[in-house]
C-alpha positions, 0 to 999 in steps of 0.5 A: 197325706198323713194315715190316721186309720187303719181298717180291716175285713173279717171273712178271708182276712181276720177269719180264715174260711175255707168251705166246709161242705155242710151245705152238701151235707144237708142237700144229701140229708134232706134228698135235695138236688145239689144246689138246691138248698141255696135256691130255696133258702135265697130269700132268707140269704138276701134279706138276712144280709141286708138286715131286713130280717133278725136272727130269729126270724133267719132260724124260722124261716130256715124251719119253715121253708126247709121243714126242719124241727128245733133240734135240726135248725140248731144243728143246721145253724151251728153247721152254718156259723162253723163255715162263717166264722172259720177259724181266727188269724190270731197272728193278723189279729195280734198285729191289728190290735197292735196299731192302737193307740197310733192309729185308729182302727176298724173293721168293715164287712159285708156280714149276716144277721147274727155276726155281730153276736157271734164274731165277738163271743168267738173271737172278741172283734170288738175288743181290738179296734175302734169300730165295726161296721157290719153291712147287714146293720147299715143296709149297705154293703161293699163294694158301695162307696157309701159304706167306705165313706161311712167308716171313714165318718165314723173313725172321723178320718177322710179317706185318703187318712186310711189303709183298707185291707180286704181279701176281695180285689173288687171291694179293694178297687171301689175304696181306692175310688173313694181314696182310701189306701187299698191292700188286697189280702193275700197272706199275713206277710204280705199284709203286713209289709205292705200296710207298714211301707204305707204307714212309713211312707206317710211318715216320712212325707 
């Protein structure tokens, strides 16, 4: 079957996102035990990643739970987003952008309240593809089969006509189960070579 669409993940793929140690720094600053920050904020993390609360409610929840003033909340959020956004994988993003108009292109990302605005401001992802599906906006996240079908439906293609790139093996296994051609991202050269191999084989068949 022909390939008509290519879909990429963001974190760990289009963004390189190593740990920055920001949570540990805040635990030391607030005299919290290791791991206590996540424990206290677990409800905020869950609600922010499922679309139950807005970006503004995330910030107010953090302020209330940790007892932070406005300046501290702003600093806290800067640290959070610096790790979340990482650095731009410019080589892979350029390759991805170049797939249009030969193929429909989309982004499918497990995400957090504010991600669309932040990632557009910093990296302009909305300008390089046809569609972005954020899990927090849909209330569904990978590896739920529904979100893979949703991105294909919005692109107007069948799962079997779609190549999907993600750095999480579980996400790729789930994509393959619905019929997509899944590739586990390891590095740019490997990912591009595997995508091109899929595209060439499909074109020749």
